[in-house]
C-alpha positions in Angstrom: -0.1 0.1 0.0 1.4 3.3 -1.1 1.5 6.1 2.0 1.6 9.6 0.4 2.0 13.1 2.3 -1.0 15.0 2.0 -0.1 18.7 0.0 -2.9 20.6 2.4 -1.8 19.4 5.6 1.1 17.4 7.5 -1.3 14.1 8.0 -0.9 11.0 6.1 -3.8 9.3 4.4 -3.6 6.2 2.7 -4.4 6.3 -1.3 -5.1 2.7 -2.0 -3.4 0.0 -3.5 -3.8 0.7 -7.4 -0.8 2.5 -8.8 -1.7 6.7 -9.6 -0.6 8.2 -12.6 0.0 11.7 -10.8 2.9 12.1 -8.5 2.5 13.7 -5.2 4.7 16.6 -6.9 2.5 16.8 -10.2 -0.7 16.6 -7.7 0.3 19.5 -6.1 0.8 21.8 -9.1 -2.7 20.7 -10.4 -4.3 21.2 -7.3 -2.9 24.7 -7.0 -4.1 25.4 -10.5 -7.5 24.2 -9.9 -7.6 26.3 -6.6 -6.4 29.4 -8.6 -9.4 28.7 -11.3 -11.7 28.9 -8.8 -10.6 32.1 -7.1 -11.3 33.7 -10.4 -14.8 33.4 -10.0 -15.9 33.0 -13.5 -17.7 30.2 -15.3 -14.9 28.9 -17.3 -12.9 29.1 -14.1 -15.3 26.8 -12.2 -15.3 24.6 -15.0 -11.5 24.3 -15.2 -10.9 23.3 -11.5 -13.7 20.9 -11.9 -11.8 19.0 -14.7 -8.3 19.3 -12.9 -10.3 18.2 -9.1 -11.8 15.3 -11.0 -7.9 14.0 -12.2 -6.8 14.1 -8.8 -10.1 12.6 -7.3 -9.7 9.8 -9.8 -6.5 8.9 -9.2 -6.6 9.3 -5.2 -10.2 8.7 -4.4 -9.7 8.7 -0.6 -8.2 12.1 0.2 -10.8 14.2 1.5 -9.7 17.8 1.0 -9.9 16.6 -3.0 -13.6 15.5 -2.4 -14.4 19.0 -0.6 -12.5 21.4 -3.1 -14.1 19.3 -6.0 -17.7 19.7 -4.4 -17.2 23.5 -3.6 -16.3 23.8 -7.3 -19.4 22.0 -8.6 -21.4 24.2 -6.1 -20.2 27.5 -7.8 -21.0 25.7 -11.1 -24.7 25.3 -10.2 -24.1 21.5 -10.3 -26.1 21.0 -6.9 -26.5 16.9 -7.3 -22.8 16.4 -8.1 -21.6 19.1 -5.1 -23.9 17.1 -3.0 -22.2 13.6 -3.7 -18.6 14.6 -3.1 -19.4 16.7 0.0 -21.1 13.3 1.2 -17.8 11.2 0.3 -15.6 13.7 1.7 -17.7 13.3 5.1 -17.7 9.9 4.8 -13.7 10.1 5.4 -11.6 11.8 8.2 -12.4 15.8 7.7 -12.2 16.4 11.4 -8.7 18.5 10.7 -9.9 20.3 7.2 -12.9 21.6 8.7 -15.1 23.5 11.6 -18.1 21.5 13.1 -20.1 24.9 11.9 -19.0 24.2 8.1 -19.7 20.4 8.8 -23.4 21.4 9.6 -23.6 23.3 6.8 -22.7 20.9 4.1 -25.3 17.8 6.0 -27.8 20.9 4.7 -26.6 21.0 1.4 -26.6 17.5 0.9 -29.8 17.3 2.2 -31.1 19.6 -0.2 -29.2 18.6 -3.5 -28.7 14.9 -3.4 -31.8 13.2 -1.3 -35.6 13.2 -1.7 -37.3 15.9 -0.1 -40.7 15.9 1.4 -43.0 18.6 2.4 -46.6 18.7 4.1 -49.0 21.4 4.1 -52.5 21.1 6.5 -55.1 23.8 6.6 -57.8 24.8 8.5 -60.0 27.7 8.1 -63.5 29.1 8.3 -65.2 31.0 5.8 -68.1 33.2 5.5 -69.3 33.4 2.2 -72.3 35.9 1.8 -74.0 34.4 -1.4 -73.2 30.3 -1.4 -76.1 29.9 -4.0 -75.0 32.5 -6.8 -77.9 34.0 -6.6 -79.7 37.5 -7.1 -81.0 39.8 -3.8 -84.2 40.4 -5.3 -87.1 37.8 -5.8 -88.0 39.4 -9.2 -85.1 39.3 -11.5 -84.2 39.4 -15.6 -83.6 35.5 -16.4 -82.6 34.5 -19.5 -83.9 37.8 -21.1 -87.2 37.5 -19.7 -88.5 40.0 -17.0 -90.5 38.5 -14.1 -89.1 35.0 -13.2 -89.2 34.1 -9.1 -86.3 32.3 -8.1 -87.7 31.1 -4.9 -84.6 28.7 -3.5 -82.2 30.2 -6.0 -81.9 33.5 -4.1 -78.7 34.8 -2.6 -77.9 33.0 0.7 -75.3 33.3 2.7 -73.4 30.6 5.2 -70.3 29.9 6.9 -68.3 26.8 6.0 -65.2 24.9 7.2 -62.2 24.6 4.8 -59.8 21.9 5.2 -56.8 21.2 3.1 -54.0 19.0 2.5 -50.7 19.5 0.6 -48.0 16.7 -0.1 -44.8 17.5 -2.5 -42.2 14.8 -2.9 -39.3 15.9 -5.0 -36.4 13.2 -5.9 -33.4 14.5 -7.5 -31.9 12.5 -9.8 -28.5 14.4 -11.2 -27.5 17.6 -11.8 -30.6 18.4 -14.2 -33.1 16.2 -14.0 -35.4 15.6 -11.3 -39.0 13.9 -10.5 -41.5 16.0 -9.0 -45.0 14.7 -7.4 -47.4 17.1 -5.7 -51.0 16.1 -4.3 -53.6 18.4 -2.9 -56.9 17.7 -1.4 -59.3 20.6 -0.3 -62.8 20.3 1.0 -65.4 22.9 1.3 -68.2 21.8 4.0 -71.0 24.3 4.9 -72.9 24.3 8.3 -76.3 24.9 6.7 -76.2 24.6 3.1 -74.9 21.3 2.7 -75.9 21.0 -0.7 -72.9 23.2 -1.8 -70.5 21.1 -0.1 -67.6 20.7 -2.6 -64.4 18.2 -2.6 -61.4 18.2 -4.8 -58.6 16.3 -5.0 -55.4 16.8 -7.7 -52.5 15.3 -8.8 -49.3 16.4 -10.5 -46.3 14.3 -11.1 -43.4 14.6 -13.9 -40.1 15.1 -14.8 -38.2 18.6 -14.9 -35.4 18.9 -16.7 -32.7 21.8 -16.3 -30.9 23.1 -19.2 -29.0 26.1 -19.0 -31.7 29.0 -18.1 -34.5 27.1 -18.9 -36.6 25.0 -16.8 -38.7 22.2 -18.4 -41.0 20.6 -16.9 -43.3 17.5 -18.2 -46.0 16.2 -16.0 -49.0 14.1 -15.9 -52.3 16.0 -14.4 -55.4 14.5 -12.9 -58.3 15.8 -10.7 -61.6 14.5 -9.4 -64.3 16.7 -7.6 -67.2 15.5 -5.8 -70.4 18.0 -5.4 -73.0 17.3 -2.6 -71.1 14.0 -2.2 -71.9 13.0 -5.8 -69.0 12.4 -8.4 -68.9 16.0 -10.2 -65.9 15.9 -12.7 -62.7 14.0 -13.2 -59.8 15.6 -15.4 -56.6 13.6 -16.8 -53.8 15.3 -19.2 -50.9 17.1 -19.4 -49.4 20.5 -18.7 -45.6 21.0 -20.4 -43.9 24.0 -19.0 -40.8 26.0 -20.0 -39.5 28.7 -17.6 -36.7 31.1 -18.8 -34.2 32.9 -16.8 -34.2 36.1 -18.4 -31.6 37.9 -15.7 -32.4 40.8 -13.9 -34.5 39.1 -11.8 -37.3 38.4 -14.5 -38.3 35.4 -15.7 -40.8 34.0 -18.2 -42.8 30.8 -18.7 -44.6 29.7 -21.0 -47.1 26.6 -20.8 -49.7 23.8 -22.8 -52.4 21.5 -21.8 -54.2 19.0 -22.8 -56.9 17.4 -20.9 -59.9 14.9 -21.2 -62.6 16.0 -18.6 -65.3 13.4 -17.8 -68.2 15.5 -16.0 -71.1 12.9 -14.2 -72.9 15.8 -12.7 -73.4 17.9 -16.3 -73.0 15.3 -18.8 -73.0 18.0 -22.0 -69.5 19.3 -20.6 -67.6 16.2 -21.0 -65.3 16.5 -23.8 -61.4 18.1 -24.6 -59.9 20.8 -22.9 -56.4 22.3 -24.3 -54.7 25.6 -24.9 -51.8 27.6 -23.6 -50.3 30.7 -22.2 -47.3 32.8 -21.1 -46.7 34.9 -17.6 -43.7 37.1 -17.0 -42.5 37.6 -13.1 -40.0 39.9 -11.7 -38.0 39.5 -8.5 -37.5 43.3 -7.2 -35.7 42.2 -4.4 -36.3 42.9 -0.5 -39.3 40.6 -0.6 -41.3 42.3 -3.2 -42.4 39.9 -6.3 -45.1 40.4 -9.1 -46.2 38.3 -11.6 -48.5 38.6 -14.5 -49.8 36.3 -17.5 -53.0 35.2 -20.1 -54.1 31.9 -20.7 -56.7 30.9 -24.1 -58.3 27.5 -23.3 -60.7 25.8 -25.6 -63.5 23.6 -24.3 -64.9 21.0 -26.5 -67.8 19.6 -25.0 -70.7 16.9 -26.3 -72.9 19.6 -26.5 -72.2 22.3 -28.8 -73.7 25.1 -26.8 -71.5 24.5 -23.9 -68.5 24.5 -26.2 -66.3 27.6 -25.4 -63.2 29.6 -25.5 -62.0 30.9 -21.9 -59.6 34.1 -22.0 -58.2 34.3 -18.6 -55.8 37.3 -17.4 -54.1 37.4 -13.8 -51.4 39.3 -12.1 -50.0 39.1 -8.6 -48.2 41.2 -5.9 -46.6 40.0 -3.1 -44.4 41.9 -0.7 -42.9 39.4 2.0 -41.3 40.8 5.4 -39.2 38.6 8.1 -42.7 37.2 9.5 -45.5 39.0 7.3 -46.5 38.8 4.1 -49.2 40.6 1.8 -50.6 39.3 -1.6 -53.1 41.0 -3.9 -54.0 38.6 -6.7 -56.7 40.4 -9.4 -58.0 37.9 -12.2 -60.5 38.5 -15.1 -62.0 35.4 -16.9 -63.7 35.7 -20.2 -66.1 32.7 -21.5 -67.9 32.6 -24.5 -69.9 30.4 -25.8 -69.9 29.5 -29.6 -73.5 29.1 -30.0 -76.8 30.4 -28.4 -78.7 28.1 -26.0 -82.4 27.4 -26.8 -83.7 30.6 -24.9 -81.1 32.6 -25.8 -80.9 34.6 -29.3 -77.5 35.3 -29.5 -74.2 33.4 -27.9 -73.4 34.1 -24.3 -70.2 35.7 -22.5 -69.4 35.2 -19.1 -67.2 37.6 -17.3 -65.7 37.1 -14.0 -63.5 39.6 -12.2 -62.0 38.3 -8.9 -60.1 40.6 -6.5 -58.7 38.6 -3.3 -55.9 40.5 -0.8 -54.4 38.3 1.7 -52.0 38.1 4.4 -49.8 35.7 6.1 -48.3 36.0 9.4 -45.8 33.5 10.4 -46.3 32.3 14.2 -43.8 29.9 14.3 -41.6 27.7 11.6 -44.4 25.6 10.9 -47.2 27.2 12.0 -49.0 30.4 10.1 -52.1 32.5 10.5 -53.3 33.7 7.2 -56.6 36.0 6.4 -58.1 36.3 3.1 -60.7 38.5 1.3 -62.0 38.0 -1.9 -64.8 40.0 -3.8 -65.6 38.7 -7.5 -68.1 40.1 -10.1 -69.7 38.0 -12.2 -71.9 39.0 -15.4 -73.4 36.6 -17.9 -75.4 38.8 -20.2 -78.7 38.9 -19.4 -78.7 35.2 -17.9 -77.7 36.5 -14.6 -75.8 39.0 -12.6 -74.6 38.6 -9.1 -71.6 39.0 -7.0 -69.8 37.4 -4.6 -67.7 38.1 -1.1 -65.8 35.8 0.7 -63.9 36.3 4.2 -61.3 33.8 5.4 -59.3 32.7 8.1 -57.4 29.9 9.9 -54.2 28.2 10.3 -51.7 26.7 7.9 -49.2 23.8 9.1 -46.4 22.8 7.4 -44.3 19.8 8.4 
């Protein structure tokens, strides 16, 4: 067994039984050159250092310092998975004389973040007051379907309180520097205290590959959801939702997305069909906790009944300001849905307009507990078919694990 003197310390290590192609002197020169490359702070320097440190590692795989410096070069070159693997190998060797306990803890945290599967769980428990659960008018006599004098009776505007519960689970498995597999599952339930006929539950699954190539992040997920209304099957969707996000620099990022989904709607069979479309969004991180984004989506609904087929234009924006333990967000959106053909009792195609104005706050009580509150104002217009507004006030807690 060949015994070598380590060039970065006075301790001796055993390099193994294989014959190395580099002498100790050559190794020292190559190591110093690699360290100089790292100190340039340039991408080309990081890549050059990686090549040199890899050469030394291949000859002397049990030298902990080489593993450490190679991992650092990978980290600077934004190769988090490779960096974590080298750090993990370095910690498995005798590093007590090379790094402090504080740095060891930091390295272990980095390994967890970039090389090991990550599981996050979020549970929400909230209460809501909805001033118009039935989505009806406030007057007995209204204009409905273009005809004056209809009495809605049970369809009138009614308010109620509800319990909102939710669970969100995300699981990410790093596979290498550029590829990971991500899965998220969400379940949301709305249960009214009096108007139980309006209870609603929705389960959603989102899973697929994420691939990073330079400044582009490509996500290729399969999506599926299933919902219940009044305890009975309402709708089910399954499809794909590819998305590409491009880092434009200066805090800007651009996302382009597409979607194709097959929808089955037992509750309203006429809405069974195909939904497809695409969109784009722009995000700007101004720093100091201020982030703004906005986007546009256009969807096509092709259904069994021609009068339910429609084009949907969706405009949205989001503004969020975060301090240490407190955040405020405002997320207005506008949905325009235009049916292709008129219904039997209308003389022209119908257009639905919905403007939603939510304002929310979140306060971090502890690391895993937050208090949230939200006010949502919705304006609905649908030609002469119906016109009603809605207000929701929501408050509760989110638990994160």
